[in-house]
KEKE-661956 format. One line per 5 residues: number of its first residue (from 1); for each residue x negated, y negated, z of C-alpha. Coordinates in steps of 0.001 Angstrom, whole numbers. Last residue first. Example, Ala and Ser with C-alpha at 12.3 -4.5 7.8 and 13.67 -1.06 7.14 Angstrom:
BEGIN
2	-13670 1060 7140 | -12300 4500 7800
// end
This chain:
BEGIN
715	-75810 -8502 36061 | -77829 -11263 37785 | -76300 -14083 39785 | -77884 -17465 40485 | -76866 -20491 42566
710	-78115 -24032 41977 | -77454 -26809 44518 | -74665 -29240 43690 | -74841 -32047 41161 | -74172 -35541 42503
705	-70493 -36573 42623 | -68796 -38158 39628 | -67214 -41611 39150 | -64555 -41989 36436 | -61941 -43714 38625
700	-59887 -40495 38807 | -62807 -38635 40380 | -65112 -35858 39084 | -66726 -33190 41319 | -69960 -31570 39999
695	-70818 -27839 40094 | -74061 -25908 39365 | -74462 -22337 38068 | -77205 -19865 37024 | -76609 -16618 35104
690	-78856 -13536 34629 | -78252 -11062 31811 | -78213 -7231 31804 | -74477 -6798 31447 | -72658 -9644 29696
685	-70622 -12595 30970 | -67499 -14393 29698 | -65362 -13593 32728 | -66513 -16541 34849 | -64161 -16550 37833
680	-63169 -19586 39950 | -62790 -20245 43669 | -62060 -23350 45814 | -62210 -23844 49596 | -61050 -27219 51026
675	-63068 -28926 53768 | -62189 -29173 57449 | -65336 -27468 58651 | -63305 -24424 59694 | -62341 -24034 55993
670	-58996 -25147 54537 | -57449 -22700 52116 | -57121 -21519 48500 | -57635 -24871 46817 | -55634 -25662 43658
665	-56831 -24398 40236 | -54478 -25633 37475 | -53612 -29046 38962 | -57114 -29242 40415 | -58587 -29166 36902
660	-61561 -26829 36236 | -63714 -28116 33361 | -66015 -25380 31983 | -69513 -24840 30588 | -71277 -28202 30769
655	-74839 -27141 29831 | -77852 -26133 31914 | -81144 -25374 30083 | -81991 -21807 29015 | -84221 -19724 31331
650	-81662 -16884 31779 | -78212 -18142 30849 | -77470 -21603 32324 | -74060 -22866 33445 | -72590 -26218 34543
645	-69102 -26249 36005 | -67370 -29638 36007 | -64731 -30007 38740 | -61421 -31884 38430 | -59347 -34949 39401
640	-60534 -35908 42902 | -58742 -39103 43953 | -56448 -37334 46413 | -59495 -36368 48496 | -59883 -33164 50544
635	-63619 -32601 51155 | -65286 -29922 48987 | -66205 -26259 49455 | -67387 -23692 46900 | -66669 -20232 45478
630	-67845 -18666 42193 | -66860 -15161 41032 | -69014 -13700 38240 | -67113 -11247 36026 | -67074 -7664 34690
625	-63522 -6440 34102 | -62404 -3042 35387 | -59327 -4714 36977 | -61685 -6159 39639 | -65409 -5934 38838
620	-66704 -9087 40543 | -70382 -9984 41120 | -71045 -12863 43479 | -71889 -16566 43241 | -71814 -19049 46131
615	-71635 -22862 46362 | -71362 -23942 50017 | -71260 -27665 49277 | -70185 -29922 46380 | -71860 -33289 47042
610	-69795 -36179 48480 | -69457 -39392 46451 | -71301 -42731 46686 | -70678 -45889 44709 | -73825 -47670 43559
605	-72480 -51162 42891 | -68851 -52062 43777 | -66700 -52544 40664 | -64310 -55523 40821 | -60727 -56041 39645
600	-58432 -59052 40034 | -54651 -58709 40054 | -52473 -61734 39247 | -51039 -63711 42095 | -48000 -62511 43964
595	-44766 -64142 45048 | -42814 -63390 48183 | -39461 -64511 49575 | -39198 -64496 53389 | -36790 -67442 53422
590	-39511 -69787 54760 | -41898 -68910 51927 | -44537 -66131 51631 | -47484 -66247 49123 | -49370 -63024 48249
585	-53007 -62825 46994 | -54318 -59899 44917 | -57357 -57592 44798 | -58250 -54338 42970 | -61271 -52176 43830
580	-63673 -49999 41776 | -66315 -47372 42697 | -65132 -46694 46221 | -67990 -46442 48732 | -66280 -48465 51458
575	-65311 -52130 51429 | -65357 -54227 54597 | -67580 -57041 53307 | -64762 -59097 51739 | -66143 -62624 51243
570	-63406 -65277 50852 | -63312 -68489 48804 | -60333 -70913 48816 | -59108 -73686 46514 | -57459 -76553 48381
565	-53848 -77086 49495 | -53405 -74719 52403 | -50750 -74884 55103 | -52141 -72612 57818 | -51045 -69022 58425
560	-53895 -67564 56351 | -53892 -63722 56355 | -56873 -61399 55691 | -57554 -57917 54248 | -54059 -56438 54065
555	-54002 -52967 52436 | -52112 -52136 49220 | -50811 -48652 48433 | -50441 -47525 44807 | -53967 -46066 44302
550	-55535 -45775 40854 | -58186 -48405 41603 | -58734 -48657 45333 | -56526 -51241 47051 | -56824 -54858 48208
545	-54721 -57565 49842 | -55223 -61270 50682 | -52253 -62819 52548 | -50891 -66379 52299 | -48571 -68091 54829
540	-45658 -70484 55402 | -44836 -71611 51836 | -41887 -74073 51768 | -43628 -76820 49777 | -44483 -74616 46776
535	-47955 -75152 45198 | -49177 -71641 45998 | -52805 -71418 47162 | -55871 -71293 44823 | -58178 -68275 44757
530	-61838 -67112 44786 | -62676 -63608 46053 | -66287 -62584 46771 | -66901 -58796 46972 | -68918 -56562 49287
525	-72283 -56904 51017 | -74450 -56754 47918 | -71867 -58834 46071 | -69305 -58047 43381 | -67281 -61007 41990
520	-63517 -61591 42036 | -62271 -64766 40310 | -59449 -67279 39804 | -56603 -65613 41713 | -53910 -68310 41435
515	-51054 -68268 43973 | -47600 -67888 42412 | -44923 -70516 43024 | -42568 -69597 45807 | -39755 -67081 45263
510	-36332 -68485 44295 | -33459 -66942 46288 | -33033 -69721 48854 | -29338 -69822 49734 | -27615 -72927 48295
505	-26433 -75494 50816 | -22730 -76389 50700 | -21333 -79948 50623 | -17537 -80404 50546 | -16171 -83675 49131
500	-12802 -84786 50606 | -9802 -84136 48399 | -9259 -85884 45094 | -6115 -87896 44296 | -2995 -86154 43109
495	-2152 -85443 39457 | 1321 -85587 37917 | 1537 -82866 35245 | 5335 -82631 35483 | 5120 -79285 37290
490	2793 -80720 39930 | -995 -81088 40168 | -3306 -80965 43206 | -7026 -81962 43063 | -10129 -80343 44526
485	-13670 -81294 45581 | -16996 -79418 45632 | -20735 -80230 45955 | -23763 -77915 45572 | -27009 -78299 47534
480	-30728 -77521 46995 | -30818 -78411 43297 | -33927 -76921 41718 | -31927 -74021 40318 | -31934 -70240 40653
475	-28812 -69970 42811 | -26343 -69972 39922 | -22766 -69987 41177 | -20184 -67231 41657 | -16552 -68133 42245
470	-13775 -67757 44782 | -10842 -70127 45355 | -8243 -70648 48058 | -4973 -72589 48355 | -3323 -70203 45878
465	-1494 -71408 42738 | -4494 -72034 40479 | -4250 -74693 37760 | -5720 -73407 34476 | -9337 -73487 33218
460	-10673 -73812 36770 | -14275 -75075 37251 | -13725 -78750 36350 | -17007 -80711 36273 | -17919 -83422 38796
455	-19958 -86323 37342 | -23082 -87176 39351 | -23179 -89062 42651 | -23294 -86092 45015 | -25551 -83981 42783
450	-25107 -80339 41733 | -21434 -80904 40902 | -18130 -79089 41360 | -14397 -79422 40554 | -11406 -77211 41467
445	-7878 -77746 40037 | -4821 -76930 42094 | -1284 -75627 41510 | 2113 -76307 39966 | 3677 -78021 42989
440	7358 -78728 42423 | 8404 -77867 45987 | 5661 -80067 47494 | 4125 -78506 50649 | 414 -78633 49830
435	-1752 -75820 51198 | -4563 -76636 53638 | -7926 -75747 52146 | -10061 -72764 51150 | -13290 -72252 49234
430	-15309 -69039 48918 | -18623 -69037 47065 | -20464 -65968 45739 | -24150 -66730 45053 | -25556 -63342 46114
425	-26675 -64675 49529 | -23156 -65853 50326 | -21918 -69447 50049 | -19265 -70891 52388 | -16160 -73054 52265
420	-13928 -75776 53725 | -11520 -78394 52310 | -9321 -79821 55107 | -7185 -81880 52700 | -5375 -81681 49371
415	-4296 -85040 47865 | -523 -85495 48026 | 1590 -84596 45001 | 2293 -87134 42242 | 5684 -88906 41912
410	6706 -89565 38298 | 9644 -87102 38053 | 12754 -87208 35759 | 14428 -83807 35421 | 12723 -81194 33284
405	14076 -78678 30727 | 11958 -76255 28705 | 13567 -73807 26244 | 12817 -70066 26163 | 13678 -68193 22903
400	16956 -66322 23298 | 17446 -62971 25026 | 19098 -59743 23975 | 20230 -57754 27035 | 21110 -54056 26931
395	24262 -53073 28805 | 25414 -50631 26150 | 28193 -52965 24956 | 25656 -55737 24407 | 24657 -58418 26961
390	23616 -61644 25180 | 20857 -63395 27119 | 20375 -67166 27399 | 16895 -68353 28321 | 15916 -71443 30319
385	12475 -72684 31397 | 12722 -75214 34201 | 10226 -77684 35717 | 11022 -79871 38732 | 13716 -77376 39670
380	17280 -77862 38533 | 20195 -78047 40961 | 23301 -78858 38896 | 22243 -76702 35925 | 25002 -77252 33323
375	25939 -74460 30862 | 27357 -74190 27326 | 28589 -71577 24785 | 31275 -69595 26668 | 33649 -67720 24336
370	31949 -64347 24928 | 32687 -64710 28611 | 29923 -65364 31135 | 28337 -62548 33151 | 26984 -64077 36379
365	24920 -67219 36364 | 21507 -68329 37651 | 19707 -65095 36650 | 16018 -65191 37607 | 13085 -65236 35168
360	9547 -64288 36247 | 8461 -65919 34103 | 6085 -66352 31180 | 7419 -69842 30485 | 6831 -70875 34089
355	9361 -71954 36737 | 11976 -69563 35435 | 15709 -69678 34647 | 18246 -67151 33313 | 21716 -67660 31816
350	23935 -64609 31139 | 26265 -64008 28170 | 29205 -61720 27291 | 30207 -58091 26763 | 28718 -57856 23261
345	29485 -56029 19994 | 32709 -57895 19212 | 30675 -61154 19241 | 28235 -59932 16550 | 30235 -61309 13567
340	30295 -64739 15241 | 26472 -65031 15363 | 25627 -66952 18548 | 25128 -70629 19343 | 23891 -72326 22485
335	24606 -75218 24807 | 22573 -77327 27244 | 22861 -79303 30486 | 20310 -80544 33004 | 21122 -82557 36138
330	19399 -85874 36941 | 22512 -87844 37952 | 22526 -89670 34591 | 22335 -86421 32657 | 19281 -84733 31120
325	19675 -82980 27754 | 19273 -79571 26046 | 20808 -79768 22553 | 20562 -76151 21271 | 19781 -72664 22698
320	19995 -69839 20104 | 21552 -66540 21217 | 20041 -63285 19968 | 20735 -60855 17091 | 19641 -57216 16413
315	22385 -55408 18305 | 20531 -52058 18045 | 22736 -48988 18093 | 22129 -46853 21134 | 19231 -44365 21116
310	20174 -40756 20644 | 20618 -38322 23509 | 18923 -35014 24292 | 19225 -32613 27209 | 17653 -29229 27860
305	19574 -26147 28999 | 18101 -23148 30799 | 17718 -20246 28410 | 20611 -17982 27555 | 20449 -14254 28290
300	19590 -11718 25556 | 21642 -10856 22491 | 22798 -7615 20881 | 22161 -6178 17395 | 19418 -3603 18041
295	16620 -5860 16728 | 17269 -8104 19749 | 18681 -11608 19374 | 17191 -14269 21669 | 19118 -17016 23402
290	18714 -20775 23234 | 20278 -23765 25001 | 20815 -27407 24038 | 22677 -30135 25917 | 23832 -33416 24353
285	24186 -36725 26182 | 26280 -39072 24073 | 25228 -42724 23734 | 25049 -42442 19935 | 27035 -39900 17977
280	26533 -36909 15693 | 23038 -35852 16734 | 21080 -34051 13990 | 19219 -30771 14481 | 15753 -29333 13901
275	14391 -26025 15202 | 10784 -25154 16027 | 9094 -21953 17216 | 5768 -21863 19063 | 3323 -18929 19420
270	1769 -18882 15953 | 1200 -22640 15760 | 3376 -24700 13432 | 1642 -26183 10372 | 4930 -27182 8792
265	8127 -27596 10830 | 11251 -25439 10635 | 9366 -22363 11734 | 10020 -18720 10836 | 8462 -15400 11933
260	10663 -15124 15039 | 13660 -15490 12783 | 16088 -18334 13433 | 19292 -16331 13709 | 22040 -16934 11128
255	24756 -19561 11330 | 22503 -21967 13255 | 23840 -24723 15535 | 26360 -22638 17495 | 28905 -24629 19553
250	29188 -24815 23332 | 31914 -25836 25751 | 31943 -27134 29319 | 28178 -27633 29203 | 27960 -31392 29722
245	30627 -32197 27133 | 28497 -32471 23962 | 27190 -28894 24062 | 24733 -27279 21656 | 23794 -23676 20804
240	20666 -22193 19178 | 20364 -18502 18302 | 16938 -16810 18098 | 15418 -13984 16055 | 13742 -10553 16153
235	13678 -10419 19944 | 12296 -8122 22634 | 8752 -7159 21611 | 8030 -10681 20351 | 9115 -12259 23646
230	5749 -12464 25460 | 4853 -15700 23683 | 7910 -17038 21868 | 7286 -20575 23074 | 9902 -23242 22563
225	10466 -26283 20338 | 13515 -28406 19575 | 13290 -31403 17235 | 16227 -33810 17272 | 17097 -36436 14656
220	19529 -39287 15392 | 16765 -41806 16181 | 13694 -39687 16835 | 14379 -37305 19704 | 11895 -34686 20958
215	13218 -31831 23100 | 11323 -28971 24739 | 13341 -25786 24848 | 14057 -23921 28086 | 12136 -20649 28089
210	13932 -17640 26549 | 15273 -15196 29103 | 13891 -11637 29249 | 15980 -8647 28107 | 16529 -5884 30621
205	17049 -2462 29004 | 18175 281 31347 | 15583 2417 33102 | 17489 5394 34485 | 18562 6416 30985
200	14919 6984 30061 | 14627 7136 26268 | 12013 9296 24500 | 10444 9283 21061 | 9445 11803 18431
195	8056 11720 14898 | 8239 13366 11481 | 8827 16861 12839 | 8077 19599 10312 | 11086 21379 8844
190	14364 22538 10333 | 15967 25054 7951 | 19721 25266 7468 | 19821 22953 4457 | 17030 24786 2624
185	17054 23316 -897 | 18600 20060 344 | 15753 19661 2919 | 16619 16993 5516 | 13478 15187 6694
180	13000 15558 10411 | 13378 13258 13476 | 12921 14314 17109 | 14588 12594 20075 | 13532 13186 23698
175	15994 12372 26465 | 15069 11320 30018 | 17944 11640 32494 | 18817 9291 35354 | 22497 9243 34391
170	23662 11979 31989 | 24583 11028 28453 | 27651 12578 26845 | 27376 11808 23151 | 27308 8206 21968
165	23915 8335 20227 | 23780 5408 17773 | 21497 6010 14771 | 19196 3839 12685 | 17227 3882 9416
160	19906 5218 7051 | 20214 1801 5379 | 23783 1285 6672 | 22545 1785 10234 | 19677 -683 9666
155	22115 -3160 8089 | 24216 -2952 11264 | 21048 -3523 13294 | 20348 -6801 11484 | 16937 -8420 10891
150	14985 -5166 11227 | 17021 -3480 8536 | 16397 -6395 6156 | 12639 -6190 6891 | 12576 -2452 6250
145	14137 -2925 2816 | 11925 -5935 2212 | 8728 -3923 2718 | 9819 -750 878 | 11377 -2443 -2109
140	8500 -4892 -2448 | 5909 -2126 -2075 | 7638 -206 -4845 | 7776 -3310 -7037 | 4037 -4030 -6770
135	3241 -7482 -5413 | 2814 -10186 -8093 | 5809 -12139 -6908 | 3836 -12892 -3714 | 6040 -13374 -705
130	7073 -17009 -218 | 10212 -16028 -2131 | 11481 -14883 1245 | 12717 -18406 1992 | 13817 -18093 5610
125	17062 -19768 6617 | 19093 -16633 6052 | 17456 -14291 3559 | 16938 -15570 20 | 16295 -12947 -2674
120	13080 -11260 -3926 | 13395 -9217 -7109 | 13843 -5449 -7468 | 14631 -3567 -10635 | 17121 -722 -11056
115	18889 -1804 -7859 | 19967 809 -5297 | 17726 804 -2214 | 15908 -2552 -2318 | 18891 -4380 -3852
110	21305 -2991 -1279 | 18894 -3841 1570 | 18457 -7420 334 | 22216 -7886 -23 | 22729 -6444 3476
105	20233 -9018 4863 | 22361 -11799 3362 | 25186 -10733 5666 | 28742 -12047 5241 | 29626 -11000 1681
100	26615 -8673 1758 | 28574 -6237 3939 | 30797 -5489 939 | 27728 -4907 -1190 | 26341 -2550 1423
95	29543 -508 1393 | 29695 -498 -2405 | 26124 849 -2566 | 27112 3808 -437 | 25713 4012 3066
90	22116 5179 3462 | 21542 8806 4568 | 21548 10710 7853 | 21857 14467 7234 | 22328 16950 10017
85	23053 14528 12849 | 23026 15028 16626 | 21477 18507 16595 | 21296 19877 20120 | 18557 21093 22417
80	19669 21381 26079 | 19093 25153 26194 | 15569 24680 24884 | 14857 22195 27671 | 16290 24580 30260
75	14067 27408 29018 | 11015 25159 28894 | 11673 24141 32527 | 13155 20719 33150 | 11060 17932 34675
70	12593 16542 37890 | 13055 12784 38234 | 16821 12895 38372 | 16884 14977 35167 | 13954 15610 32852
65	13115 16344 29209 | 16622 16735 27816 | 16760 17677 24119 | 17720 15747 20997 | 17783 16446 17250
60	18053 14197 14191 | 17983 15439 10551 | 17151 12763 8002 | 18192 11985 4419 | 17088 13559 1153
55	17127 10593 -1276 | 16648 7655 1058 | 14408 9569 3464 | 12183 10701 613 | 11903 7088 -580
50	10856 5822 2879 | 8239 8605 3103 | 6732 7548 -254 | 6981 3825 492 | 4905 4034 3673
45	5012 4646 7448 | 8749 5205 7657 | 10357 3064 10371 | 12845 4448 12857 | 15556 2925 15006
40	17659 4470 17810 | 20358 3014 20092 | 21264 5181 23072 | 24718 4286 24353 | 26204 3664 27813
35	25947 -118 27627 | 22374 -156 26242 | 19689 2541 26298 | 16833 1621 23945 | 15133 3056 20868
30	12022 3418 18753 | 10765 5928 16174 | 7668 5386 13971 | 7451 7909 11099 | 4695 9512 9068
25	1504 8454 10923 | 2965 9826 14144 | 2193 7775 17260 | 5521 8483 18887 | 7469 5945 20909
20	8225 5659 24640 | 11162 3441 25523 | 12219 1641 28727 | 11588 -1826 27290 | 11458 -2433 23538
15	9003 -2413 20615 | 10823 -3229 17354 | 9422 -6595 16324 | 9158 -5907 12589 | 7491 -8993 11117
10	4087 -7233 11040 | 5575 -4948 8406 | 5530 -7827 5937 | 1741 -8042 6366 | 1454 -4459 5133
5	3271 -5411 1914 | 814 -8244 1375 | -2150 -5927 1978 | -1257 -3498 -790 | 0 0 0
// end
């Protein structure tokens, strides 16, 4: 059979609860116990076996395997054997054609079984023409014939692929069914079994519920989706129902089941089914529920219901405020227009007012009649933004464009007072003052300056409503103080006078000017350092520091607590035998801020380093490898980088033979003398030769120790 025909067989969801099926390659038999009957289905494995069954028919036998949990003896099983049907064949073509008037699946089955030629026909909501037209005719007949039987159990019975056992069935019994081909030449002979299956009466079929569908509404269109995962063995299709009266009554939404292999949306995933529907009316809450249809012709339980409702009809028009004016007694009045054709679609109007154009808006009237087109505000605020909202039949409000109305006002607010504040070390300022009490107050503007007599600049882009203000200022400036003052402004843009001026001192975050290190010269007794003090006025001390080259830790050499203004010279005679030193001068101000001079470097003449001690050489033959093992001692010093091993063979001169880095050859232990013990093996030696060795320690600053004593080892 070709692959496409095999794929059609994957649509047959025939596995059910409480049933054990055969694994015969000729016939697959399934069945369930339902409402006192055993319902059987079988599926031939290929076209040849399907064709034999159509022409010859099937013999069906049954025996009892067990009763009340007790397995019957072979004699009892043989005694229970009975033939249920001698020859099961498809119904006549006229019968299937009559069924086709209401069942498309019957038309497919009739064509597959009886037509001279077979072409694909439509089946329910699924377009079966998606199957390849190039598939062999026999495979088409076989695949679609089985598919039609799987879609409808009545079609399966009429196709000779199903049987209903209504004979006396004992509770808690297990029955085994065996299927044979009927042999017209030997009608009384039972041939080879095609397949067997068992049904346990004590385990009735329980169909699982379908999960509640997810609902997506777009206008009047509804998309339902639900997962079929775990339901494939129970259902071949699904029925969708809808209620418009909160579940009192339900109506089907699909005339034929939505097959488990179908989807009403493209690119659907394999585990999700989709169904589309259209809502008939707006503002109606619809309920949807789904139940599965088993391949044996009965339905499972309904899912929980999910609701869907369409959006109400959009009104689409708004009121338009016109002719706002101020009366002699300082009240505000205005009127509005509204599209006459939209009046039947609204309940009436409401008037809202806000202090600012962006709100918040508060209703100042109840629901006005649809004939009302004007309003007078007898108690307006100093500044008023008005909107008129049309309330539609669904309760949705459609508002006009805001319009500003202001009564006469030329009186400015009082100048703010009691301005206070502070500056934090990071430059954050906090200002606060006594709040003004004017009812029409809009807010405050904040101004600042670096000089008391210079122009003050506005810091707030818009008036602020709170009587406090926070900001961050630049501390890295030559101005020691910063000055603030504030102004109040009302809704009519009347400005108050300025508040008192607040003076705040900036925290000192600017380090002092750098000292100048002008020279460092080596001397017999140390090093001479020449430097110039910082020029900042708030410097309280200078400190000279030094460190060995390559080290990160600085050491204080001398501190000057006096106020210095002249160039200084200092002789540092406390150096040790380090080869090269680095110097710098630090300046400290009153705030504890520090600045550093540049770094000066000096090399001390004739630096001294310890000699490698305790050098020993001995013969080593570990692992059957001839080698010379060297061991030596050296003081612990973080500046030591590696050891140079010099070697001489016989009377030849010494040459640098190996470099042993401490990172690759750390010390083994600390000796009683407090030094570190190192070892290394020379494996490039030959029998019969004599070898001499010397070792030199090298430091990070490039200085090396003197060469050690010579050791010799003969082989």
